[in-house]
C-alpha positions in Angstrom: 11.1 39.5 31.3 12.1 40.3 34.8 14.5 37.3 34.8 16.1 38.5 31.6 16.5 42.0 33.0 18.2 40.6 36.1 20.6 38.5 34.0 21.5 41.6 31.8 22.0 43.7 34.9 24.2 41.1 36.5 26.2 40.7 33.3 26.8 44.4 33.1 27.8 44.5 36.8 30.2 41.5 36.2 32.0 43.4 33.5 32.1 46.6 35.5 33.4 45.1 38.7 36.0 42.8 37.0 38.7 45.5 37.1 38.4 45.9 40.9 38.5 42.2 41.6 41.5 41.7 39.3 43.5 44.6 40.9 42.9 43.0 44.4 43.8 39.5 43.2 46.9 40.8 41.5 48.1 42.6 44.6 47.8 39.7 47.0 48.9 36.9 44.6 51.6 38.8 42.7 50.2 37.1 39.5 51.0 38.7 36.2 48.2 40.4 34.5 48.5 38.0 31.6 47.9 35.1 34.0 44.8 36.7 35.7 42.7 37.9 32.7 42.5 34.4 31.0 41.4 32.6 34.2 38.4 30.3 33.8 35.4 29.6 36.1 36.2 25.9 35.7 39.5 26.4 37.4 38.2 27.9 40.6 38.4 25.6 43.6 37.0 26.6 47.0 38.3 25.3 50.3 35.9 25.2 53.2 36.7 25.8 56.9 37.4 22.0 57.3 40.0 22.1 54.5 37.8 20.2 52.0 38.4 21.3 48.3 35.5 21.5 45.9 35.4 22.8 42.4 33.1 25.7 41.9 31.3 23.7 39.1 30.3 21.1 41.7 28.6 23.5 44.1 24.9 24.3 43.8 25.4 27.7 45.2 28.1 30.2 46.2 29.1 29.9 49.9 29.4 32.7 52.3 32.7 34.2 53.3 32.6 32.6 56.8 32.1 29.2 55.2 35.4 29.1 53.3 39.1 29.3 54.3 40.4 30.2 50.8 40.3 29.7 47.0 42.6 28.2 44.5 42.6 30.0 41.1 43.7 27.6 38.3 46.4 29.0 36.2 47.1 27.0 33.0 50.7 28.2 32.7 53.2 30.1 34.7 56.0 32.0 32.9 59.1 31.6 35.0 58.6 28.1 36.4 57.1 26.7 33.2 54.4 25.0 35.3 51.1 24.1 33.9 47.7 23.9 35.7 48.9 25.5 38.9 46.5 26.4 41.7 47.3 29.9 43.0 46.0 30.3 46.7 44.0 33.3 47.8 43.1 33.6 51.5 42.9 37.3 52.2 39.4 37.9 53.5 39.0 41.2 51.7 39.9 39.7 48.3 37.9 36.6 49.0 34.8 38.7 49.7 35.3 40.5 46.2 35.8 37.1 44.5 32.6 35.6 46.1 30.6 38.7 45.0 32.0 38.3 41.6 31.1 34.6 41.4 27.6 35.3 42.5 27.1 37.9 39.8 28.4 35.4 37.3 25.9 32.9 38.5 23.0 35.3 38.2 24.2 36.3 34.7 24.0 32.6 33.7 27.7 32.0 33.4 28.7 28.7 34.8 31.7 28.1 32.5 34.1 30.2 30.5 36.1 33.2 31.4 36.1 34.3 35.1 36.6 37.9 34.1 34.5 38.4 30.8 34.7 41.5 28.8 31.6 43.7 28.3 31.1 42.1 24.9 31.4 38.6 26.3 29.4 39.3 29.5 26.2 37.6 28.1 25.5 34.0 28.2 25.4 33.7 24.4 29.0 35.1 24.2 30.4 32.0 26.0 30.9 30.5 22.6 33.7 32.9 21.8 37.2 31.9 23.1 38.8 35.3 23.6 36.1 37.2 25.5 38.1 37.9 28.7 38.6 41.5 29.8 41.6 43.2 28.2 44.8 44.2 29.9 44.2 47.7 28.8 40.7 47.9 30.5 42.2 46.6 33.7 45.0 49.2 33.6 42.5 52.0 33.0 40.4 50.7 36.0 43.5 50.9 38.2 44.3 54.4 37.1 40.7 55.5 37.7 40.8 54.1 41.2 44.1 55.9 41.9 42.5 59.1 40.9 39.0 58.6 42.5 40.1 56.8 45.7 43.7 57.7 46.3 43.6 61.4 45.1 46.4 61.1 42.6 46.3 63.4 39.6 45.6 61.9 36.1 49.2 62.6 35.2 50.4 60.7 38.3 48.1 57.8 37.7 49.4 57.3 34.2 52.7 56.3 35.7 51.0 53.1 36.8 50.5 50.1 34.6 49.1 46.6 34.8 52.3 45.5 36.4 51.9 47.9 39.2 49.8 45.4 41.3 52.8 43.0 41.2 55.1 45.8 42.3 52.9 47.0 45.0 52.2 43.6 46.4 55.9 42.8 46.4 56.8 45.9 48.5 53.9 45.2 50.8 55.3 41.7 51.4 58.7 43.2 52.0 57.3 45.6 54.6 55.6 42.6 56.3 59.0 41.0 56.7 58.4 38.1 54.3 61.7 36.6 53.3 63.0 36.9 49.7 62.7 33.1 48.9 59.0 33.1 49.8 58.4 36.3 47.8 60.2 34.7 44.8 58.1 31.5 45.0 54.8 33.4 45.3 55.6 35.7 42.4 57.0 32.9 40.2 60.2 34.6 39.5 63.1 32.6 38.0 65.7 34.0 40.3 66.1 36.1 43.5 67.7 38.8 41.4 64.6 39.1 39.3 62.2 39.1 42.2 64.3 41.7 44.1 64.1 44.0 41.1 60.4 44.6 42.1 61.4 46.1 45.4 61.2 49.9 45.5 62.7 51.5 48.6 61.1 54.7 49.9 63.2 57.9 50.4 63.4 57.3 54.2 64.5 53.7 53.6 67.3 54.9 51.2 68.5 57.5 53.6 68.8 54.9 56.4 71.5 53.3 54.1 73.2 56.5 52.9 73.3 57.9 56.5 75.8 55.2 57.4 78.6 56.8 55.4 79.6 60.4 54.9 82.5 62.2 53.1 82.8 64.5 56.2 85.6 63.8 58.7 83.7 63.4 62.0 86.6 64.8 64.0 86.3 68.1 62.1 82.6 68.6 62.6 81.6 71.6 64.6 79.5 71.2 67.7 
């Protein structure tokens, strides 16, 4: 019974940790929540330090973080580009460590196929037969709001201003602050146009004042010294 207990515990941990991993993936990839939650284990491809690509299903075990360069997450369809079977790259070491931990829990839980982020109801091996057993958008949004309260110190009222799309917005603005050009931002986030991608930028008060300080209704010659 010890093995069964370990499997059940791992399955529960998979469901509980799914929200955190999804939040991290959404932030660095700018993927839509509707693209992340249906991801499948069969679509995960790992890239080792030598650049060799191997499907997760072909590996006997889960590699260590130092053994891989990155991961491709297989998205079956992207909204704006209308592309099918796209491999979305992930190379951020923090996010990779979360993904690898998640994959190890899945393996212990006996899940080698099916949803990458199973719901609590679909976390057991027998629930693999069900097609729609991935975690819901609502549960991910609630996990995000809980993290904002517990980790970031926001009030519950402030946290409710955030939604499942907030990872996409937050990641966009982080890319902007890193100086990544608009065209790259558009391509990573799969927006149909630059106008659409730029709508995700949110300037801080200081950044807005830098712009407004350049013009004034006052006549400079009449200012008192």
